C-alpha positions, 0 to 999 in steps of 0.5 A: 703255261709257258709264254710260247705256248699260249699264242698258240692256244689263242690262235687255235682257240680263234681258228675253232670259232671262226670255223664254227661260229665266225662272227664271235671269233673276236670276241673270243679272241679278247676274251682269251687276252683279259683270262691270260692277263688276269691269270698272270695277276696271280702271285700267291696261292691264296688267290687262286680262286681268281684263276677260276673266276678269270677262265669261267668265260671261257668254260662257257663258251667252249661248253655252249659251243660243244653242245651246240655244234657236234663237230666242235667237239672233236676239233676241242678235243684236237686242239687240247691234244695237240697244245698238250703234245707241243715241247713248249708247253710245260707245268709247274704244279701247283702253279696258279697260273697254269691252273686256270687253263688246265681247268679248260682242258679238264675234261678232254681225253685224247683219243687212241693214239694221241702222242705220248707227250699229250698222254704224260701232259695230261696225267701230270695236269689232272694230277696237279688239279687233285692237289688243288683244295676244291674251294679254291675253285669255288669259292663263294664269294659274300653276296652283297645288299646295298640298296639304299631304303625303298622309299614308300611314296612312288606314284604315277609310275606305274608304266615305267615300273611295269617296264622295269620289271619286266626286264628283271624277268629277262635275265637271259638276256642280261637287259640293261636299262638306262632311266634319264631324265632331268634332275629331281624327277625321280629316276634313283627312287625309282631304280631302288623301288624296282630293284627292291621289288625284283631282289628275290630273282637276284640272290646272288647280290643286289649292288648300288654304286654312286658314279657321282656324275653331277655330285654338287662337290665331288668329280665323276667316280674313275671306272677303275677306282670303282672296279678295284673297290667292287673287285675287293668287296668280292674277295679278290685284294687290290694288290692281286688284281691287275693294274690296268681297267681292261684287267679289271673290267674283264675280272669283274665280267669273270665274277658276275659270269656265274652269278644272278647280280642286279646292279644299279649305276647311279648318276652315270656322267657319260657311258664311258664311266658305266661301260667298264662295269657292265656284265658280259653274260646273261644272268644279270639285270642293270638299271642305269640312271643319268641326267644325259640321254646315253646312246650305245648299243649295249643299252636295251632299253632306255625309259625316259622320265618326265614330271608327273602328271597334275593328278599324281603330282597333287596325290604323290604330295597328299601321301608325302604329308600322310606317312610325316602324319600331316593332311591336306586337301587334294586341291591344297595339294594342287597348288603346291603340285602347280608351283613345284613344277610337278618335280618329285624332288621338290614336292618332297622338300616341300613336305619337309619344310612343312614338317619341320614348321608344324604350326605352318599350313600349306596355304601359309607356304603358297602365299608368299610365292617369292618365299617359296621359290628361294626355299625350293632353289637355295641349299635345304638342311639335310636334304639335296635342294632343287637348286643344287640339282640344277647348279650340279647339271648346269655347272657340267656344261662348257662355258658356253652352252651355261651362258646360252642357256642362262640366255634362253631363260630371257626368252618370253614364251613357252617353247624354244627354237633354234631360229628365235634363239638365235636371235635371243642368244647371239650365236648363228642358227647352226650353233643354236642348234647345236646347244639346244640338242646338247641341253637336250640330251643332258635333260635341261629341255624337253622336246614338245615336237621335233625342233621344239623344246621346253625349260622347266620353271624351276630352272628358269627361276633358277637362272634368273635367281644367278646364284652368285659365282655360278654365272659366267654371262655378266649382263647389264639390264641394258644389255638384256634389253638389247637382246629382248628387243631383237626378239620382239622384232624378229618375231613381229616382222616374221608374223607380219609377212607370214600374215600377210602372206597366210591371208593374201594380201601382198606377193609372196616375193616381196614378204621373203625380202621382208623377213628377218635374216634368220627367220624360217623359209616361207614361201606359200600361204601353207606354210606361213598358216604352219608357222603362225600355228606353232608360234602362236604361243609365243606370239602371245607371250610377245604380246604381254611384254613388259618392257617399253617397246610399244611399237613392235608389240602393238603390231605383234598383238595387232597380226596375232588378233587378225590371225585368230579372227580369220581362224573363226570358231574357238580360235576368236575365244583364244583372241579374247583370252590373249587380248584380256591379259594383255589389258589387264597386265597394262592396267597394273602397269599403268601403261595407257599406250598398251592398254589403249591398243588392247582395249580397242582390239578388244572392241574389234573382237567384240564386232566379230562376235556380233557384241556392238554395244561392247564393241562401241565402249572398247572403242570409245575406251582405247580412244580416251586413253590414246589421246592421255597417253599422247600416242596414236594408234596403230595401223589397224588395216589387217584387223579391219580386213579380218572383220570384214572376213568374220561377218 
């Protein structure tokens, strides 16, 4: 077909769909352009099957349209007859550049009264098709079986696996499922296991494509190169492939259009890397794994993968050891699972470590916690370590975000929210909000409630270790101490104002003025109580602060205890537990002032519980410690008020 005839076909086909299915007209125009580009890429007779692949998409479109719309059949006949009758339409036999579009008209029979030129062209083109060997249009391509070995131990993922298997039964929709989660959580293992289970449903191939989105030593794979390699493996030589990524993507979709193929696109860096590889028509299943929460309308389901639960992680570790000829009890396995943060990659590393050292027991390994942590985080031998996986994610961040994340690891509490993070890291509240969201999108933080996040303990350990050459934040110990002091002061001032507001002990207008600049808006007792409920774990963590910051820590400890005593019931036991931990830590580090404070508060809690003998002992001991440390206990007006309220 000559170049002049192409715009005519393109325009008439678009008009056909515009009249019958207007919502698809734009897509058809794009597909015609893709087909044309692919057809023009053919330069020799050996690659004639390419133009067959290029037109499969259009043939399917037309077949579905004619089947569903009776009026479309006549309109399609008219378009093809007009095209055949056009002076600009010529055919050279057997030119593969024209064969593709001749196949589109192969079923057309001009009605009586059609122009003579149309009849001649139709006879010519049908004779051309008869001269083309049938295998040219239907030459089968080799079936690829590229799945990695299936892991024998998949535990605690029954719900997620059920979702993936269900997606495999809906190939009439060509589902695309994203599996996302933190490094080492088992995304690839789950996708591969599901693919092996579903393999029989996809007889035309199961493809595993490593996108290297977070490879420790390589850059992410370029989509154009991936498409080139995939098309070569499909039997289409590189020299006849379109040079553009748009053309290669169209050819890849055409190859997939008549096949039932399962694709695993593993470790995607972003959606732009994935999009050119996606199928365009029903019949295929695509599983994408990524550390990034990819958001795109093409993704039909997003499947978050978290660390395993306590029982599941212990069971997984037992199964890993059993497969290696080792045995352990569930209680020992639970110890290892806790130290591994219930992360499957860490569990796999430990099971491999025990296998490599037959004389070791689980107790030998967990007794030396520092050694245990170093073995998890340092580069492994023969397999990727947790440290390598975390380091690759860290390097994917902008330098400012890396610094922000490292400074977050200083936070003593479990929950991270934008205002406290702003104080700790030295950025604005808006910037902290932006960075927290980005870290969440990259699965480096877990969202526990709206606007509140948590960091995995192994990531905290990795950041605290600060591997040489990976830290862009060369802060001194004194600078880190100043950051911590600012954070503790922020919590102390906000908690004090919140408690006084909650207990109606001071006018709200005065308390608002006393709040730090980045504090949340507290306008009434209800908001103050809500803030306390959300921040209680963080405040309790601040009471265990080791550094020499006694005044603020004493104030926070006093306010937390007072708040809990006002709540009564089980909150009193929570206060008892917080105070007990603080008292123990103070004694361990020989901090007499902190020990005096927590011992005194222990006496106040004893009063609230009606244990007067214990209260007298604690208060007397606190006075002795206060004298020995030459430190006067702070004001306890709020504790006294709370103690009265508990009577």
